[in-house]
C-alpha positions as CSV (number, residue, x, y, z in Angstrom):
1,M,-10.1,-14.8,24.3
2,K,-10.3,-18.6,22.7
3,P,-13.4,-20.3,23.6
4,G,-11.9,-23.0,25.3
5,D,-11.2,-20.5,28.1
6,H,-15.0,-20.3,28.5
7,P,-16.2,-22.3,31.7
8,E,-19.2,-24.1,29.3
9,F,-16.6,-24.7,26.7
10,F,-17.1,-28.6,27.0
11,R,-20.8,-27.8,27.5
12,F,-21.4,-26.4,24.3
13,P,-23.4,-29.0,21.7
14,A,-21.2,-30.0,18.5
15,P,-22.1,-27.7,15.2
16,E,-24.6,-28.6,13.4
17,G,-24.6,-31.8,11.7
18,R,-21.5,-33.0,13.7
19,S,-20.6,-35.1,16.7
20,R,-18.3,-35.3,19.5
21,E,-17.4,-38.9,18.7
22,S,-14.8,-39.3,16.7
23,T,-12.6,-42.1,14.8
24,I,-9.3,-40.8,16.7
25,R,-7.3,-43.7,18.6
26,L,-4.1,-43.1,20.2
27,D,-2.7,-47.0,20.2
28,G,-0.4,-48.1,23.0
29,E,3.0,-47.1,21.2
30,G,2.1,-43.9,20.9
31,Q,1.0,-43.6,17.3
32,L,-2.5,-41.7,16.3
33,W,-4.7,-43.5,13.8
34,H,-7.7,-41.6,12.5
35,E,-10.2,-43.7,10.0
36,G,-8.0,-46.8,10.3
37,Q,-4.9,-44.9,8.5
38,P,-2.2,-43.5,10.7
39,V,-2.0,-39.9,11.3
40,A,1.3,-39.1,9.3
41,H,2.0,-35.5,9.1
42,P,4.1,-35.2,11.7
43,K,3.4,-31.9,12.8
44,L,-0.2,-32.5,12.6
45,A,0.6,-35.5,15.0
46,Q,2.8,-33.4,16.7
47,A,-0.2,-30.8,17.5
48,M,-2.4,-33.7,18.3
49,H,-0.3,-34.6,21.2
50,G,-0.4,-31.6,22.8
51,W,-4.2,-31.2,22.7
52,I,-4.8,-34.2,24.9
53,S,-6.9,-33.6,28.1
54,R,-9.8,-34.8,29.7
55,H,-13.6,-34.0,29.7
56,P,-14.0,-32.3,32.7
57,D,-17.2,-33.7,33.7
58,D,-17.5,-37.2,32.2
59,G,-13.4,-37.9,32.4
60,R,-12.9,-39.2,29.6
61,F,-10.2,-38.5,26.8
62,V,-10.4,-35.9,24.5
63,L,-8.7,-33.6,22.0
64,T,-8.9,-30.1,22.0
65,N,-7.0,-26.7,20.5
66,G,-9.3,-24.6,22.2
67,Y,-11.5,-23.4,19.5
68,D,-13.2,-26.9,19.1
69,W,-12.9,-30.6,21.1
70,T,-13.8,-34.0,20.2
71,Y,-13.8,-37.1,22.4
72,F,-10.9,-39.6,21.2
73,T,-10.0,-43.4,22.1
74,V,-7.1,-43.9,24.0
75,E,-5.7,-47.5,24.3
76,D,-3.0,-47.3,27.4
77,V,-2.1,-44.0,28.2
78,P,-2.8,-40.6,27.0
79,F,1.4,-39.3,27.2
80,F,4.7,-40.9,25.9
81,V,8.0,-40.6,27.3
82,R,10.1,-40.2,24.3
83,S,13.1,-39.5,26.0
84,V,15.3,-39.1,29.3
85,H,17.6,-36.4,30.3
86,I,19.9,-37.6,33.2
87,D,21.8,-34.4,34.8
88,D,25.0,-34.2,36.6
89,A,23.2,-33.4,39.9
90,G,20.9,-36.4,39.8
91,G,18.0,-34.9,38.3
92,V,15.9,-36.9,35.5
93,K,13.4,-35.0,33.2
94,L,11.5,-36.5,31.4
95,R,10.6,-35.5,27.4
96,L,6.9,-36.2,27.0
97,S,5.0,-36.7,23.2
98,D,3.7,-33.5,23.9
99,E,7.2,-32.0,23.5
100,T,7.2,-30.7,27.0
101,D,9.7,-31.6,30.0
102,E,8.7,-33.0,33.4
103,A,11.3,-33.5,36.3
104,W,10.7,-37.7,37.1
105,D,10.0,-39.4,40.6
106,P,10.9,-43.4,40.3
107,A,9.0,-43.6,43.4
108,T,5.7,-42.7,41.6
109,S,6.5,-45.1,38.6
110,R,5.1,-48.5,38.3
111,I,6.2,-51.3,36.2
112,G,3.4,-52.6,33.5
113,P,2.9,-55.2,31.2
114,R,6.0,-56.6,29.3
115,D,8.3,-54.8,31.4
116,A,6.9,-51.1,30.0
117,L,7.8,-48.1,32.6
118,Y,5.0,-46.0,32.9
119,A,5.2,-42.9,34.9
120,V,2.8,-40.2,36.7
121,V,3.4,-36.9,34.7
122,K,1.3,-33.3,34.5
123,R,0.4,-33.3,38.0
124,G,-0.4,-29.6,37.9
125,H,-2.5,-29.8,34.8
126,S,-6.1,-28.7,35.6
127,Q,-7.4,-32.4,34.2
128,G,-4.6,-34.1,35.3
129,P,-2.5,-36.3,36.9
130,F,-1.8,-38.6,33.8
131,D,-0.4,-41.9,32.9
132,A,2.5,-41.9,30.6
133,K,4.9,-44.9,29.2
134,F,7.9,-44.8,28.6
135,T,9.2,-45.5,24.9
136,R,11.4,-48.5,24.3
137,F,14.1,-45.8,23.2
138,A,13.3,-44.0,26.9
139,Q,13.4,-46.9,28.4
140,A,16.6,-47.7,27.0
141,Q,17.7,-44.7,27.9
142,L,17.5,-45.5,31.5
143,A,19.5,-48.6,31.2
144,P,23.3,-47.4,32.5
145,A,21.3,-46.2,35.9
146,L,18.8,-49.1,36.1
147,I,20.4,-51.6,39.2
148,E,18.1,-54.3,41.3
149,S,17.9,-52.6,44.3
150,E,16.1,-54.4,47.8
151,G,12.1,-54.6,47.2
152,G,12.4,-54.5,43.3
153,P,13.9,-52.5,40.2
154,G,15.3,-49.2,41.1
155,V,17.2,-46.1,39.6
156,R,21.3,-45.0,40.8
157,I,20.3,-41.1,40.4
158,G,23.8,-38.8,41.6
159,G,24.4,-40.6,45.0
160,R,21.0,-42.3,45.7
161,V,19.2,-45.2,44.5
162,V,15.4,-44.8,43.9
163,R,13.0,-47.7,43.8
164,I,10.5,-47.8,41.2
165,G,7.7,-47.5,42.5
166,G,8.6,-46.6,46.3
């Protein structure tokens, strides 16, 4: 059993002489930073993306590996859509920045600043749901399926058209 499985895990005080606050920051493009420098080691960055959660009491974003946790700053969204897979049956799978896959529902998505596409993800997560922003690459992968539908942009998936944002 990990300490993170204990119901009081997020209420334990920080280790002696330490703080739960950190200089770790996730920018609006999905890059993690620490003390003003990008987290350059790919496996560490990958692990950190998988440690993202919310504090159960105050809702602030935290990084937790089940043994310890710290607050960190999220500039836009905590998750990013890194790639998209459209299957022949009309389903769309999103590959997220934490290396998980999730079905996409365009109706629950929105278009944000600079025409960035955002999706609601991790509805089943204990601290979810969360917002995720499509990277430019993932958004470009949708280009063949994007259409202008009545009332706004939509996506043609299989034989149906779903308007982005319902």
